[in-house]
N, C-alpha and C positions, 0 to 999 in steps of 0.2 A: 504494500500500500504506500502511496506517495507520502513522504514526510512533510510536515507543515513548516512553513517559513518561520523565521524568528519573529517574535511578537513585536509590533510597533505601537508606541503610545499614541501616535496620530491615528492609526487604524482603529485602536480601541476607542478613542474619543469619538471618531466618526461613527462607529457602530452604536455607541450610546446615544448619540444625537439622532441618528436615523431611526432607532427603535422608538424614541420619544415622539418623533414626527408621526410615525405610524399610529401610535396610541392615540394621539390627538386627532388625527384624521378619522379614525374609526369612531371616536366619541363625539366628533364635531356635530353631526346631524341629530344627536340624541337630545331630547328635551330634558329640562331640569326634572320634570316629574318622572320621566322614565329612568333617569340616572339614579334616583333615590329609591325607586320601587324595587321590591323583590319579585321578579317575574316568574320564578319557580322556586320551590322550597329547597331544591338541591343546588341552587345557584346563589351566589352573593349578589347584593345590589351592585350595579356597575360602579357606583361611587366608592364602594368599599375597595374594589379592585384598583381603582385609580389611586387612592391613598396608600394602599398596600404596596403598590409598585414603588412609590417614593420611600416608604418606611423600610422595605426590604433592601433597597439600595443604600439607605443610610446605615442600616444595621451592618451590612457586609463591606461596603466600600469605604465607609468612614469609621464606624465603631470597631468592627472586628479586624479590619486590615490596618487601620492607622490610629486607633485609640481616640478618635474624635467623636463627640456626641453633640448633636444639635437639639434633640427633642427630649421632652420629659418622658418618664417611665409610662405614664398613662397612654401616650400615643403608641409606644411600642406594644403595650398590652392590647390596645384596641385593634391593631393590625396584625396581631400574631394569630396565624391561621390555626395553630394547635390549641390556643386558648379559647377561641370562639368558633364553634361550628357554624356552618352557613345559615342555619335557621335562626341563630341568635343575632347575626350581624345587622339586620334592619333596626334593631332596638338600640344599637350603640350610637353614641354622640359623634357620628362621622363628620369629617370635614366636608363642606360643600364644594362645588366645583371651583369657585374662586379661591378658596383657602387651599384646596388640594393643588391647584396650579402654582400658588405661591410656595407651597411646601416642596413640590417637585422641582421648581426652579432653584430654591435655596439649597436643596440637597445636591443637585447637579453642579451648581457653581462650586461648592466645596469639594465635590468628587473630582472635578477637573483640575482644581488647584492641587489636590493631593496626588493626582496621577503624575503631575510634572516631576515630582521627587520620588515616586515609587521605585523601588528596586525590583525589577522584574527578572533579574538574572541571579538573585540570591537564593538562599536556602529556605525562605519562608514559603511553605507549601501553598498558602493562599495566593501569594503574589507571583510566585514562580511561573514564568511563561504567560502571565496575565490571566491565570485560571479564574480568579474571583471576578474579574471584569467580564470574562466570557460567560460565567455563570449568571451574572446579573442581566446581561443582554438577553440570554436565553430565557431567563425568568420573565422578562417583559414580553418577549415573543410569545411565550406560553399563555400569559394572561391576555394577550391580544386574541388568541384563539378562544380562550374561555369566554371573553366578552362577546365574541361572535356567537358562541353557543347560547349565551343568555339572550342575545338579540333575536335569535331564531325562535326562542321560546316565548318571546314577548307577545302579548295580545294587544289589540287596538291598532293604532296607526302603524303602518308598515315602516320598516327600516330599509332605505334604498339609496345608499351612496352610489355615485356614478362608477360603474365598472371601468377599469383602466386597461383591461386585457380582454381581447377577443379570443374565444376558445376555438381550436380547430375541430373539424368533424372527426368522428370516430371511424375506425376501420375494423371490419370483422376479422378476427384472427383466422389464420389458415388451419389451425388445429385447436381443439378444445382444451387439451391438456399437454403439458410439456414433461417429458421424462427427465428426471434428475438422477444420474447414476449414483450408486452407493460409493462410499469411500470417505476418507477423512477430509475435513476442512477446518479452518480457523474461525472460531466463534468469539465474539466480543472484541475488545481492543485494549491496548496498553496505553493509549493516548491519555495524557494527564493535563493537557492544555484546554481542550474543548469538551471531551467526553465526560459524562457524569459517572458517579461512583457505581451505579448498577450496571454500566456497560463494561466494567472491568472485572476480572482480567481476561486477556486473550487466552483461549484454551482450545486444544484440539478436540474435535468431535468426530466420531466415526458413525455415519448414518447408513442404514440400508437404503437401497434405491427406492424412489417414490415418484409419483406423478403429481403435478400441481397445475391448477387452472392457469391458462395463458393470461387471462384477465380477471379482474374482480367480477363477481356475479352481477348481472345487469338487472334493471327493473323488469325487463321482459321475462327473464328467466325466473325471477322471484314471483312475478305475477302468476306464472303457471303453478307454482307451489300454492299460492293463495287460492286460486280458482280450482285447484284439485283437492281442496278441503284440508290443506296442511295444518291450519289452526284448529281443526276439529278432530284430529286423529292422534290420540294420546300415545300410540306406539312410536310416533316420530319424535317424541319429546322426552327429555330426561324428566324424572319425577319432579325435581325442583322447577324445571322450566314449565311443565304442564300446570303446576300449582300457581306459578307466577302469572301466566297469561290468563288463566281462568279468574284469578283473584282481581287482576287489573282489567279484565274484559278486553284484552288485546286480540285483534284479528287481522291487523295489517301493520306494516311499518309505521312508525310515527309520522304524522302529517299527511298520510295518504287518505283520500276519501273518494267516494263514488257518487257524483250528483245524479247520475242516471245509469241504467244498465249498460255495460260494455264501455263505459267512459270513466277513466281513472285520472284523478288530479292530485296534486300535492301543493303544499303551502311552503313558500320560501321567504323568510323575513317578512311575513305578514301579507304576502301577495300570492294569489292563486295562479297556478300554471298547469298545463297538461303534463302528465307523467311522461318523461322522455324514455322510451323503451330501451334506447341504446346507452343510457347513462348508468353508472353503477348504483345499485340499491344502497340507500343511506338511512341512517337513524334506525338501525336494527340492533337489538340486544344480542349478547352472546347466545342466549337461549334460542333466539330465533335463527341465528346463523347455524347453530348446532342442529336444530330440527331440519332446516332446509338441506344441509349436507346429508343427513340421514335419508331424507326423501329422495335425494339425487343419487343415492348409492355411493356416497363419498363420505368424507369426514373433514374436519378442519385441520389445517397443517399444524404441526408443532412449531414452537418458536424457532427451534434449531433448523427445521426444514425451511421455514420462511427465510431465515437469514442466509442459508446456503444458496437457495434459489436466487436470492437478491444480490448476494455479494461475492460469491466465489467464481473465480475464472479458472476453469479446469485446464485450459491450454497453457497458462503460465504458472498455475499452482499458487496464485496470489489472491488476496482479498481486495475488493474494490470499496472505496469510500461511499459511493453511490451505485445504483444498479448499473448505470452506463459506464462507470469508470471513476476517476478521481477528479475530473473537471467539475467545478462548482456548478450548481443547477442553473439552467437558463430556461426561458419559455419554450425552447425546442425540446427539452428533456422531460418536463413534468409540469403538471398544474399545481404549483405551490404559490405561496406568497399572498393569498387572500384577495387579490385585486380583481379576480374574475367573479368573486362572490357566488361560486357554485362549481359543481364537478363537471368535467368534460365527459364526452362519450368515451366508452372504453376503446382502446386501440388508437387513440388520437395522438400518441407520442411514441412512434416507432423508434426514434433516436434514444429513448429512455430505456430500451430493452436491456435486460440483464445478459450476462454472457451465455446463458442457456436459452435466451429468446423469450423470457417471461416479461410480460408487459405491465406497465402501470403499478409497479411495486412501490414507487415513491410518488406521493401526492394523490390528489382527488379524494380518496377516502382512506381513513385508518382501516386496518384489517385485523379482525379478531383471529387469534390463534387458539389452539386447544390447551395451551400451557398455563399453569398457575405461575405467579410471580415468585421466583426464588433467586437467591444470591448465586453468582458464579463462583467457581473455586478461587480462593484467595481474596474474596471480597473484603474491602475495608470501607466502612462508612466515612464519607468525607464530602463536605465539611461538617455535616451534622446528621445524626441518625434519622431525623424526621423526613429527610428527603426521600429515602428509599427503604431503609432497613425495617421500619415499623410496619411496612406494607407487605413484607415477605410472608408467604403462606398461601393456603388454599382459597382465601376469600376473593382474591383478585385474579382476573384473567389478563394476559398480555396482549397488547395491540401493537402493530408494527406499521411502518411506512409513511405516516403522516397523511395529511389531507390537503385539500385546496386552501384551507384556512391556516396551515402551518407555515411559519416563516422558514425560508431555506436554511438560515443559520441554526435552526432548532431541529434539523433533520439530517440523518445519515443512516446507513444500513444497520448500524449497531444500536440506534436509539430505541429505548424500550418505554412504552406507555402502558398504563394499566388502569383497570376500573372494575367495578362490580359487574357480574354477568347480567344484571337487570338494566344496566344503563343504556339509554338510547339518545341522550341529548348530544353526544359526540357526533362529529361528522364521520360516521363509522359504517363500513360495509364489511365485506369478507371475500375470500376466494376459497375454493375447496381443494382437497388433496386426496390421493389414494395410495395405499401401500403398493410397492412395486412387485 
């Protein structure tokens, strides 16, 4: 895999500034009323995210890295995600937009001053190679995507910033599934400048051969499952999944509806649109993905299978940073970076194919795997346990690949996301696999 260039303070400052510009762009069209409202119990009010971005930056880039404190303890407590679950956050005395803006600017001014004298070549593991600055940039990127999830759940007046990217048309794949030969590959990474703790350490994995879908499952394919009574056949579902969909009265993906027979529509950011049969299915839980795979005579891929199909180059015996190689993502490779405000049709990015010819593994929709979230061999929590370690165990399923709402700097073949198997607010779909 290509080695990363030496860190530049100017580059880090530029990343911090660009991330803030995007946050403000996304929240610019949002009314004051919608900023402070809790649009769903599983999401924070948008104004909490806004203040939290500033407080997290202060905590790590000022207090932890340089021993400098701007705020009182009460502010740290209010924006501490581990102290206040999302359902509590609307009742907190949160900063309003104007005060949050002032706080963001004050923190950033101090951060840039501290960056000038920061020793990025020393032994401090937070500062070395700019790790903590990269972490803060990725944190803001991740909250951008979380904000878009919240805006998708918002009721009332629609959210419609002007798309800045025109999506290409899809192309039907030549084959439904791609064979991935058995053998050893390198999973994870040893990178300590950008990668997060749960991505480490790199370790050899020896997998038997398997088949994986060439593209994510489309709306058209999933609709066949729906119309074949997939939500009414308990044998297709795990016991927990069947209990979940019955209790929640779920019979389609989130946001789907049928105004009249044989006509399917969906809602995107408060606006109605016909269901695009060629686009990947989105807003489905792990339980729904698992049931569909069983209906199709397949299964969900393991996390290791997904990463091998996405990252391994069998001709060179090396690992790629992205499915297409080590080149940074461009609009020719994948639908990332939020500015299309929706997923492209499958097969739209042939230049983004993996070495095996698997398409769409980066961008458009996150993809459920069948794997629980566990630590890799040699895992060490850094810089704090609450980032990853407290989530290890059977409660969370791993997602891979990012979505259209993921910033490019927060995505790579080794990046691991996770959530409860009931969650559907993510821009998430899936692809299937079969044992070879």
